[in-house]
MIPA-974168 format. One line per field, with one value per atom (N, C-alpha, C): x, y, z; atom name. Coordinates in steps of 0.001 Angstrom, whole numbers. Layout:
% residues N
u X_...
v Y_...
w Z_...
atom CA_...
***
This chain:
% residues 286
u -16395_-16120_-17443_-17593_-18810_-18732_-19876_-19956_-19074_-18876_-18042_-16589_-16091_-14711_-14557_-15531_-15482_-15555_-16385_-16490_-15193_-14524_-13249_-12178_-12150_-11182_-11460_-12743_-13091_-12790_-13005_-12676_-11178_-10364_-8920_-8503_-9127_-8842_-9241_-10392_-10877_-9969_-9358_-8512_-7249_-6679_-5406_-5575_-6800_-7048_-7096_-6930_-7116_-8616_-8942_-10351_-10929_-10136_-10601_-10779_-9897_-10013_-11263_-11638_-12855_-14105_-14098_-15233_-15303_-14145_-14102_-14660_-14286_-14772_-16284_-16798_-18256_-18987_-18428_-19059_-19055_-17911_-17827_-18796_-18845_-19668_-21156_-21540_-22963_-23526_-22857_-23431_-23097_-22198_-21857_-22128_-21544_-21743_-23198_-23763_-25148_-26136_-25920_-26813_-26678_-25465_-25244_-25958_-25808_-26378_-27894_-28390_-29818_-30659_-30224_-31099_-30618_-29371_-28933_-28951_-28574_-28546_-29934_-30961_-32327_-32861_-32433_-32921_-32433_-31170_-30653_-31169_-31019_-31544_-31066_-31981_-31681_-32056_-31160_-31495_-31605_-31035_-31135_-32565_-33325_-34736_-35537_-35141_-35861_-35445_-34407_-33957_-34795_-35739_-36737_-36512_-36443_-36252_-37478_-37800_-39004_-38674_-38147_-37865_-37926_-38249_-38275_-37077_-36130_-34951_-34160_-33870_-33142_-31730_-31397_-30063_-29872_-30843_-30678_-30666_-31576_-31641_-30382_-29881_-28662_-27449_-27321_-26184_-26275_-27479_-27659_-27369_-27802_-27528_-26028_-25345_-23892_-23161_-23726_-23097_-23223_-24377_-24599_-24183_-24183_-23804_-22750_-21511_-20468_-20181_-20356_-20252_-21353_-21993_-23104_-22618_-23432_-23097_-22860_-23714_-23671_-22404_-21978_-20744_-19504_-19576_-18473_-18312_-19420_-19349_-18847_-19194_-18687_-17163_-16644_-15187_-14558_-15214_-14687_-14591_-15625_-15611_-14528_-14334_-13295_-11916_-11652_-10329_-10068_-11115_-10938_-10630_-11262_-11051_-9763_-9214_-7995_-6789_-6490_-5322_-5387_-6599_-6708_-6216_-6340_-5867_-4344_-3678_-2218_-1741_-2454_-2089_-2276_-3389_-3644_-2570_-2182_-1145_213_498_1764_1796_676_613_743_126_267_1717_2410_3842_4658_4310_5000_4739_3486_3154_3936_4100_4858_6332_6897_8296_8456_7483_7527_7458_6619_6502_7804_8408_9678_10803_10801_11840_11730_10499_10316_10657_10343_10697_12209_12943_14400_15094_14607_15302_14578_13429_12705_11449_10533_9248_9374_10413_10553_11117_11729_12309_11234_11396_10423_11149_10622_11135_10412_9099_8286_7597_7519_6767_5276_4809_3407_3358_2976_3005_2012_952_-46_180_1260_1527_2126_1644_2058_3384_4481_5833_6641_7649_8529_7828_8017_7458_5949_5301_3835_3247_3926_3445_3474_4550_4643_3611_3382_2355_981_673_-629_-770_296_225_99_847_748_-642_-1231_-2596_-3600_-3405_-4302_-4163_-2931_-2725_-3315_-3164_-3705_-5233_-5843_-7311_-7828_-7148_-7577_-7437_-6332_-6147_-7196_-7565_-8592_-9944_-10284_-11570_-11634_-10574_-10549_-10597_-9873_-9845_-11227_-11940_-13263_-14287_-14172_-15059_-14800_-13539_-13213_-13738_-13588_-14074_-15588_-16292_-17763_-18185_-17508_-17862_-17474_-16339_-15864_-16749_-17197_-18006_-19374_-19997_-21367_-21425_-20253_-20145_-20546_-21230_-21575_-22165_-22465_-23130_-24658_-25110_-26552_-27015_-28177_-28736_-30025_-30044_-31219_-32346_-33541_-34676_-34675_-34187_-34253_-32878_-32454_-31226_-31546_-30847_-31078_-29907_-30228_-29217_-29237_-28030_-27891_-26851_-26635_-25602_-26176_-25328_-25739_-25905_-26932_-27811_-29141_-29225_-30483_-30710_-31902_-32140_-32017_-32379_-32322_-32145_-32342_-32220_-33360_-32977_-33931_-33963_-35159_-35329_-35363_-34515_-34451_-34712_-35468_-35894_-35243_-34753_-34073_-35096_-35023_-35947_-35522_-36486_-36282_-35209_-35314_-34229_-34056_-35167_-35065_-34448_-34873_-34340_-32854_-32487_-31079_-30244_-30844_-30133_-29871_-30850_-30696_-29587_-29586_-28554_-27173_-27126_-25838_-25268_-26100_-25632_-25229_-25980_-25676_-24318_-24066_-22799_-21623_-21848_-20787_-20495_-21548_-21353_-20625_-20963_-20268_-18807_-18534_-17157_-16375_-17000_-16335_-16074_-17009_-16807_-15625_-15505_-14369_-13042_-13036_-11822_-11435_-12427_-12154_-11616_-12190_-11716_-10290_-9985_-8620_-7614_-7972_-7068_-6868_-7948_-7834_-6928_-7055_-6224_-4756_-4500_-3123_-2507_-3259_-2756_-2530_-3443_-3310_-2059_-1825_-666_649_722_1966_2237_1200_1398_1791_1186_1542_2981_3414_4800_5775_5435_6305_6431_5304_5335_6178_6048_6830_8326_8692_10107_10641_9833_10263_10472_9564_9723_10945_11214_12391_13677_13712_14905_15104_14008_14110_14612_14090_14505_15984_16435_17836_18752_18388_19194_19220_18075_18024_18910_18890_19734_21216_21568_22967_23423_22546_22899_23094_22201_22330_23570_23882_25052_26335_26401_27573_27683_26544_26582_27065_26666_27087_28569_29127_30533_31468_30927_31784_32300_31455_31838_32803_32592_33560_34955_35128_36467_37104_36277_36821_37173_36374_36634_37794_38104_39172_40550_40633_41940_42707_42084_42827_43181_42265_42533_43726_43770_44896_46185_46104_47310_47808_46863_47266_47867_47301_47862_49274_49518_50855_51839_51362_52238_52595_51646_51927_52906_52792_53668_55078_55240_56560_56958_58198_58636_58607_58157_58051_59409_59520_60739_60705_61811_61883_60879_60729_59814_58372_57997_56615_56346_57364_57186_56950_57634_57471_56164_55684_54498_53207_53274_52044_51759_51548_51069_52144_53433_54502_54663_54046_54160_53502_52338_51762_52656_53374_54268_55407_55931_56993_56507_55264_54717_54537_54111_53960_55302_56351_57687_58199_57948_58374_57628_56330_55568_56102_56519_57088_58402_59262_60546_60323_59359_59074_58516_57710_57137_58189_59187_60240_61299_61472_62486_62090_63072_62753_62291_61416_60880_61846_62711_63756_63192_62035_61450_60961_60433_59902_61015_62225_63351_63995_63962_64547_63621
v -723_-1781_-2354_-3710_-4333_-4558_-5007_-5168_-6308_-7375_-8510_-8087_-7311_-6824_-5894_-5004_-4088_-4846_-5905_-6715_-7465_-7965_-8669_-7726_-6507_-5528_-5170_-4984_-4649_-5794_-7040_-8189_-8284_-7914_-7880_-6821_-5658_-4595_-5037_-5673_-6135_-7199_-8023_-9125_-8624_-7533_-7043_-5838_-5561_-4399_-4808_-3811_-4020_-3931_-4015_-3919_-2555_-1494_-155_-37_-662_-622_-1334_-2428_-3145_-2327_-1640_-760_386_955_2036_1563_369_-154_-373_-835_-1021_320_1333_2662_3213_3057_3567_2842_1521_754_873_779_756_2173_3033_4347_5407_5108_6119_5640_4504_4029_3627_2847_2386_3545_4459_5632_6490_6629_7418_6804_5477_4812_4705_4334_4029_5295_6250_7361_8721_9068_10445_10784_9836_10107_10416_9773_10020_11353_11717_12974_14164_14145_15265_15204_14066_13900_15018_15521_16672_17926_18365_19446_20801_20924_22215_22496_21432_21627_22088_21605_21978_23339_23927_25249_26299_26914_27799_29242_30140_31577_32357_33443_34222_35274_34825_35718_34910_35588_34949_35360_36059_36491_35271_35165_33997_33912_32748_32495_32874_33579_34029_32838_31910_30748_29899_29707_28900_29557_30864_31580_31569_31764_31754_30370_29329_27960_27686_28109_27889_28706_29869_30712_30088_29555_29000_27530_26821_25393_25134_25582_25360_23881_23077_21626_21002_20016_19395_18589_18539_17731_16270_15765_14340_13985_14878_14619_14813_15750_15944_14729_14162_12952_11752_11692_10598_10670_11872_12045_11710_12123_11856_10354_9605_8154_7473_7946_7356_7611_8865_9206_8579_8426_7879_6381_5653_4209_3812_4712_4366_4058_4838_4500_3110_2597_1264_189_441_-535_-555_463_427_-772_-1050_-2187_-3493_-3628_-4854_-5048_-3965_-4078_-4429_-3899_-4228_-5703_-6231_-7660_-8513_-8075_-8809_-8808_-7683_-7612_-8578_-8665_-9623_-11067_-11356_-12712_-13076_-12123_-12380_-12641_-11862_-12095_-13448_-13798_-15097_-16251_-16112_-17167_-17324_-16205_-16273_-16838_-16477_-16975_-18484_-18987_-20437_-21188_-20575_-21232_-21318_-20385_-20373_-21228_-21202_-21879_-23115_-23459_-24639_-24270_-25256_-24984_-24823_-25392_-25302_-23961_-23211_-21914_-20833_-19847_-18761_-17424_-16462_-15102_-14303_-14532_-13889_-14972_-14753_-15685_-15594_-14381_-14148_-12886_-13025_-11877_-10796_-11149_-10167_-9542_-9939_-9387_-8002_-7082_-5679_-5449_-5842_-5608_-5002_-4211_-3658_-2655_-2844_-1902_-1889_-3038_-3087_-2246_-2215_-1381_90_508_1901_2206_1268_1469_1643_810_892_2220_2631_3885_5089_5076_6175_6240_5082_5067_5676_5457_6065_7584_8070_9524_10132_9434_9944_9975_8911_8884_9993_10204_11273_12638_12852_14120_14360_13304_13440_13783_13119_13397_14851_15298_16684_17671_17377_18284_18408_17300_17369_18042_17851_18578_20082_20452_21879_22442_21674_22143_22329_21347_21447_22665_22898_24041_25362_25353_26586_26977_25995_26299_26838_26208_26581_27440_27912_28781_28089_26966_26168_24854_23958_22715_22876_24059_24327_24625_24103_24321_25138_26404_27252_26892_27357_27147_28186_29388_30515_31184_31483_32247_33458_34549_35772_35990_36164_36234_37605_38177_39465_39382_38208_37995_38340_38949_39254_37939_37804_38811_39039_38707_38954_40469_40949_42399_43041_42332_42873_41690_41930_40847_39857_38603_37545_36539_36094_35034_33684_32775_31432_30405_29384_28366_27025_26356_25065_23955_22933_21802_20845_20350_19400_19889_21099_21633_20864_20489_19785_18408_17684_16352_16416_17391_17554_17948_18764_19166_17965_17082_15887_14986_14759_13905_14559_15878_16571_16383_16577_16377_14921_14006_12588_12235_12695_12386_13077_14296_14995_14259_13798_13036_11724_11024_9775_10035_11130_11494_11827_12537_12857_11587_10644_9369_8601_8627_7966_8622_9933_10631_10181_10083_9636_8205_7330_5943_5873_6690_6720_7187_8218_8721_7661_6977_5903_4782_4444_3376_3802_5062_5566_5479_5919_5852_4402_3523_2100_1488_1760_1191_1716_3024_3607_3128_3095_2634_1164_351_-1068_-1251_-430_-514_-82_961_1421_347_-290_-1356_-2529_-2893_-4013_-3690_-2453_-2071_-2056_-1543_-1512_-2925_-3842_-5237_-5889_-5548_-6114_-5611_-4318_-3763_-4399_-4575_-5228_-6657_-7379_-8759_-8838_-7873_-7862_-7591_-6624_-6340_-7538_-8225_-9396_-10510_-10712_-11751_-11415_-10128_-9727_-9966_-9646_-9868_-11350_-12211_-13659_-14179_-13643_-14058_-13756_-12578_-12220_-13115_-13417_-14290_-15680_-16186_-17524_-17569_-16467_-16464_-16171_-15719_-15456_-16751_-17768_-19026_-19851_-20020_-20801_-20240_-18910_-18346_-18661_-18612_-18922_-20395_-21266_-22698_-23115_-22295_-22655_-22379_-21565_-21208_-22412_-23309_-24478_-25400_-25511_-26384_-25880_-24551_-23985_-24170_-24091_-24300_-25729_-26689_-28088_-28353_-27710_-27888_-27329_-26208_-25635_-26546_-27216_-28129_-29341_-29784_-30933_-30569_-29340_-28949_-28650_-28030_-27678_-28651_-29076_-29954_-29205_-29853_-29156_-28904_-27782_-27453_-28103_-27992_-28594_-27950_-26636_-25915_-26311_-26390_-26777_-28210_-29059_-30468_-30633_-29832_-29942_-29346_-28317_-27597_-28049_-28809_-29153_-30632_-31261_-32643_-33649_-33264_-34208_-34367_-33492_-33566_-34806_-35271_-36505_-37709_-37801_-38925_-38948_-37781_-37683_-38128_-37720_-38128_-39636_-40270_-41725_-42414_-41878_-42472_-42387_-41267_-41123_-42097_-42336_-43288_-44707_-45085_-46427_-46605_-45550_-45636_-45802_-45053_-45162_-46536_-47070_-48384_-49475_-49372_-50401_-50242_-49087_-48873_-49587_-50159_-50852_-49866_-50375_-49551_-49650_-48651_-48654_-48499_-47797_-47591_-48866_-49769_-51038_-51981_-51935_-52806_-52407_-51133_-50680_-51003
w -24147_-23170_-22678_-22724_-22247_-20737_-20155_-18712_-18214_-19023_-18588_-18430_-19382_-19273_-18080_-17896_-16767_-15442_-15389_-14181_-13904_-14952_-14773_-14226_-14753_-14251_-12794_-12457_-11081_-10123_-10569_-9720_-9491_-10510_-10326_-9332_-9396_-8428_-7023_-6896_-5594_-5000_-5843_-5386_-4703_-5193_-4671_-3759_-3312_-2456_-992_-126_1307_1631_2928_3330_2977_3193_2828_1313_554_-901_-1404_-743_-1151_-846_299_626_-380_-714_-1707_-3048_-3458_-4737_-4707_-3573_-3444_-3524_-2870_-2906_-4329_-5024_-6395_-7310_-7199_-8143_-7839_-6561_-6203_-6114_-5354_-5055_-6106_-7015_-8015_-9439_-9803_-11172_-11401_-10470_-10652_-10592_-9648_-9560_-10808_-11302_-12516_-13712_-13895_-15074_-14974_-13805_-13667_-13511_-12686_-12319_-12825_-12509_-12776_-14254_-15091_-16528_-17067_-16516_-16969_-16444_-15237_-14660_-15478_-15862_-16651_-18090_-18731_-20082_-21011_-21825_-22691_-21923_-21038_-20115_-20811_-22003_-22689_-23131_-23427_-23773_-22572_-21369_-20147_-19607_-20222_-19790_-20530_-19824_-20452_-20011_-20988_-20708_-21208_-20507_-20859_-21909_-23044_-24172_-25458_-26529_-27844_-28695_-28089_-28822_-29295_-30589_-31084_-30486_-30017_-29473_-28022_-27453_-26064_-25100_-25271_-24363_-24463_-25683_-25855_-25185_-25352_-24760_-23237_-22707_-21252_-20674_-21372_-20895_-20884_-21930_-21994_-20934_-20582_-19557_-18170_-17845_-16509_-16392_-17495_-17477_-18561_-18347_-19358_-19584_-18554_-18700_-17847_-18384_-17683_-16482_-15435_-14259_-14647_-15495_-15815_-16586_-17468_-18218_-17337_-16423_-15480_-14572_-14119_-13291_-14081_-15362_-16203_-16316_-16550_-16589_-15245_-14165_-12836_-12559_-12912_-12694_-13523_-14755_-15604_-15021_-14631_-14109_-12741_-11920_-10575_-10610_-11520_-11574_-12303_-13114_-13868_-12978_-11898_-11072_-10438_-10178_-9596_-10556_-11848_-12832_-12927_-12367_-12306_-11484_-10389_-9535_-10290_-11014_-11783_-12850_-13520_-14550_-13943_-12745_-12089_-11698_-11206_-10868_-12126_-13222_-14488_-14964_-14750_-15103_-14247_-12965_-12089_-12510_-12865_-13328_-14578_-15476_-16693_-16379_-15479_-15084_-14389_-13563_-12866_-13861_-14864_-15877_-16671_-17046_-17782_-16911_-15632_-14720_-14534_-14390_-14239_-15517_-16655_-17922_-18099_-17514_-17660_-16610_-15354_-14255_-13742_-14288_-13828_-13054_-12942_-12286_-10775_-10174_-8725_-8258_-9136_-8771_-8795_-7893_-7772_-7707_-8443_-8376_-7303_-7125_-6103_-5282_-3967_-3121_-3426_-3671_-4041_-4889_-6152_-7068_-6676_-5936_-5555_-4195_-3499_-2180_-2313_-1476_-1602_-884_-1564_-1081_-2218_-1852_-2865_-3764_-5075_-6043_-6079_-5805_-5830_-4706_-3555_-2446_-2841_-3492_-3933_-5017_-5930_-6962_-6342_-5350_-4686_-3945_-3244_-2488_-3428_-4526_-5496_-6111_-6398_-6954_-5982_-4690_-3698_-3678_-3736_-3772_-5047_-6170_-7432_-7382_-6859_-6754_-5852_-4725_-3812_-4474_-5179_-5881_-6952_-7688_-8731_-8118_-7020_-6362_-5896_-5253_-4755_-5918_-6994_-8149_-8791_-8946_-9571_-8662_-7361_-6456_-6536_-6632_-6769_-8097_-9176_-10490_-10467_-9868_-9794_-8979_-7854_-7010_-7681_-8405_-9036_-10225_-10998_-12190_-11796_-10793_-10426_-9168_-8679_-7499_-6207_-6280_-5106_-5612_-4677_-5056_-5101_-4782_-4794_-6214_-6568_-7902_-7770_-8239_-8053_-9028_-8720_-9625_-10744_-10441_-11388_-11476_-12711_-12925_-13792_-13529_-14286_-15235_-16503_-17548_-18215_-18390_-19083_-20189_-20717_-21728_-23099_-23936_-25319_-26087_-26939_-27557_-26846_-25542_-24832_-24727_-25021_-25057_-23683_-22624_-21266_-20292_-19023_-18047_-18249_-18434_-18763_-17616_-17263_-16270_-16979_-16502_-17082_-15984_-16320_-15360_-15710_-14666_-14824_-14629_-15471_-15355_-14244_-13484_-12369_-11393_-10872_-10026_-8714_-8059_-6773_-6948_-7974_-8234_-8584_-9396_-9740_-8518_-7647_-6441_-5532_-5401_-4561_-5107_-6410_-7005_-6928_-7031_-6898_-5505_-4478_-3109_-2866_-3455_-3271_-3886_-5099_-5766_-5079_-4593_-3853_-2543_-1849_-611_-854_-1947_-2278_-2608_-3296_-3605_-2335_-1406_-134_677_653_1345_748_-564_-1220_-828_-672_-239_1170_2061_3436_3441_2634_2557_2010_1019_478_1527_2288_3334_4413_4806_5804_5296_4022_3463_3387_3059_3038_4431_5445_6829_7233_6850_7200_6569_5293_4607_5190_5431_5947_7366_8222_9603_9646_8782_8730_8268_7313_6843_7933_8689_9775_10852_11216_12226_11739_10460_9920_9949_9583_9592_11026_11980_13382_13920_13604_14037_13407_12156_11484_12133_12499_13155_14528_15296_16605_16467_15482_15264_14891_14073_13664_14854_15718_16897_17849_17984_18853_18319_17007_16401_16549_16423_16589_18022_19004_20402_20698_20213_20407_19701_18558_17796_18581_19201_19996_21231_21879_23057_22702_21559_21142_20814_20372_19993_21162_22296_23448_24067_24295_24933_24111_22808_22039_22101_22119_22208_23556_24642_25954_26066_25474_25549_24671_23713_22793_23371_24450_24993_25530_26371_26822_25681_24718_23577_22787_22584_21863_22649_23993_24813_24691_24673_24537_23173_22151_20819_20744_21444_21454_22154_23223_23934_23098_22265_21403_20308_19829_18734_19227_20430_20952_22056_22129_23225_24538_25625_26912_27515_28165_28896_30267_30990_32318_33260_33145_34033_33791_32526_32220_32583_32441_32798_34279_35091_36536_37008_36325_36792_36148_35070_34353_34437_33294_33271_33629_33681_34032_35536_36291_37734_38318_37911_38459_38235_37121_36860_37874_38215_39214_40578_40939_42224_42315_41255_41238_41411_40797_40914_42354_43039_44430_45337_45072_45892_45737_44536_44313_45071_45070_45774_47271_47827_49260_49621_48734_49037_49029_48146_48055_49128_49747_50770_52053_52837_54097_55163_56029_57122_58297_58447_59461_60860_60980_62285_62899_62071_62574_62996_62342_62682_63966_64221_65450_66626
atom N_CA_C_N_CA_C_N_CA_C_N_CA_C_N_CA_C_N_CA_C_N_CA_C_N_CA_C_N_CA_C_N_CA_C_N_CA_C_N_CA_C_N_CA_C_N_CA_C_N_CA_C_N_CA_C_N_CA_C_N_CA_C_N_CA_C_N_CA_C_N_CA_C_N_CA_C_N_CA_C_N_CA_C_N_CA_C_N_CA_C_N_CA_C_N_CA_C_N_CA_C_N_CA_C_N_CA_C_N_CA_C_N_CA_C_N_CA_C_N_CA_C_N_CA_C_N_CA_C_N_CA_C_N_CA_C_N_CA_C_N_CA_C_N_CA_C_N_CA_C_N_CA_C_N_CA_C_N_CA_C_N_CA_C_N_CA_C_N_CA_C_N_CA_C_N_CA_C_N_CA_C_N_CA_C_N_CA_C_N_CA_C_N_CA_C_N_CA_C_N_CA_C_N_CA_C_N_CA_C_N_CA_C_N_CA_C_N_CA_C_N_CA_C_N_CA_C_N_CA_C_N_CA_C_N_CA_C_N_CA_C_N_CA_C_N_CA_C_N_CA_C_N_CA_C_N_CA_C_N_CA_C_N_CA_C_N_CA_C_N_CA_C_N_CA_C_N_CA_C_N_CA_C_N_CA_C_N_CA_C_N_CA_C_N_CA_C_N_CA_C_N_CA_C_N_CA_C_N_CA_C_N_CA_C_N_CA_C_N_CA_C_N_CA_C_N_CA_C_N_CA_C_N_CA_C_N_CA_C_N_CA_C_N_CA_C_N_CA_C_N_CA_C_N_CA_C_N_CA_C_N_CA_C_N_CA_C_N_CA_C_N_CA_C_N_CA_C_N_CA_C_N_CA_C_N_CA_C_N_CA_C_N_CA_C_N_CA_C_N_CA_C_N_CA_C_N_CA_C_N_CA_C_N_CA_C_N_CA_C_N_CA_C_N_CA_C_N_CA_C_N_CA_C_N_CA_C_N_CA_C_N_CA_C_N_CA_C_N_CA_C_N_CA_C_N_CA_C_N_CA_C_N_CA_C_N_CA_C_N_CA_C_N_CA_C_N_CA_C_N_CA_C_N_CA_C_N_CA_C_N_CA_C_N_CA_C_N_CA_C_N_CA_C_N_CA_C_N_CA_C_N_CA_C_N_CA_C_N_CA_C_N_CA_C_N_CA_C_N_CA_C_N_CA_C_N_CA_C_N_CA_C_N_CA_C_N_CA_C_N_CA_C_N_CA_C_N_CA_C_N_CA_C_N_CA_C_N_CA_C_N_CA_C_N_CA_C_N_CA_C_N_CA_C_N_CA_C_N_CA_C_N_CA_C_N_CA_C_N_CA_C_N_CA_C_N_CA_C_N_CA_C_N_CA_C_N_CA_C_N_CA_C_N_CA_C_N_CA_C_N_CA_C_N_CA_C_N_CA_C_N_CA_C_N_CA_C_N_CA_C_N_CA_C_N_CA_C_N_CA_C_N_CA_C_N_CA_C_N_CA_C_N_CA_C_N_CA_C_N_CA_C_N_CA_C_N_CA_C_N_CA_C_N_CA_C_N_CA_C_N_CA_C_N_CA_C_N_CA_C_N_CA_C_N_CA_C_N_CA_C_N_CA_C_N_CA_C_N_CA_C_N_CA_C_N_CA_C_N_CA_C_N_CA_C_N_CA_C_N_CA_C_N_CA_C_N_CA_C_N_CA_C_N_CA_C_N_CA_C_N_CA_C_N_CA_C_N_CA_C_N_CA_C_N_CA_C_N_CA_C_N_CA_C_N_CA_C_N_CA_C_N_CA_C_N_CA_C_N_CA_C_N_CA_C_N_CA_C_N_CA_C_N_CA_C_N_CA_C_N_CA_C_N_CA_C_N_CA_C_N_CA_C_N_CA_C_N_CA_C_N_CA_C_N_CA_C_N_CA_C_N_CA_C_N_CA_C_N_CA_C_N_CA_C_N_CA_C_N_CA_C_N_CA_C_N_CA_C_N_CA_C_N_CA_C_N_CA_C_N_CA_C_N_CA_C_N_CA_C_N_CA_C_N_CA_C_N_CA_C_N_CA_C_N_CA_C_N_CA_C_N_CA_C_N_CA_C_N_CA_C_N_CA_C_N_CA_C_N_CA_C_N_CA_C_N_CA_C_N_CA_C_N_CA_C_N_CA_C_N_CA_C_N_CA_C_N_CA_C_N_CA_C_N_CA_C_N_CA_C_N_CA_C_N_CA_C_N_CA_C
***
């Protein structure tokens, strides 16, 4: 893989990451990949040549080196960087899958139709993919730190090791090349790995807390809408009662009782006023 392809992949990861994810990517690329390529690889070099034992017994130095360094620091860090960066590409592949589905959906239903509002937005399956990638990255970092500590018994690199492995005739003193420089780079890479673990944990907490807040706001909004919906439906039912009564009166002929007590009563009162007005005033004649 050339640097342009690697840069394109990293830019894709950076595009769909949160603020913590962008800081994590900067730490990985600047403080780990660049230090590994520029400095650490040269410091270790052909370390088996620099591993010197005070014996001329054939094969003793090789066996002692293999006993104390079953896997080189530099190769272990190379594997760690490869495995750590792979889960981030899961997010890029998921977004590419969404883009492909969006393109097929538009080709089938027209350019104005949309399957996703934003293919890179962390909702639904993409949110779970991103969260799983964070857990996988954190697990890989912790696993490689444990392997490094377990193989060498600590992160400390001594200047002198004593070897009693066959075919060495007796206890042999072996000296490691550039021990102080290797120790500094070991502590630096372990510190960068621990920083990446902290950033991953912070991002996991940020994503989960943000999701909980969004769900809580959605539930509150739903309850508020239900309450407003019930309030709006209470008044129309109350206002419909007189209307329904009037409709019933139009459909059924009124009885004598309803005519006297309801809307027919004003007509009767008007008729009585006309009769009184037309009758002679007997009091005035007398």
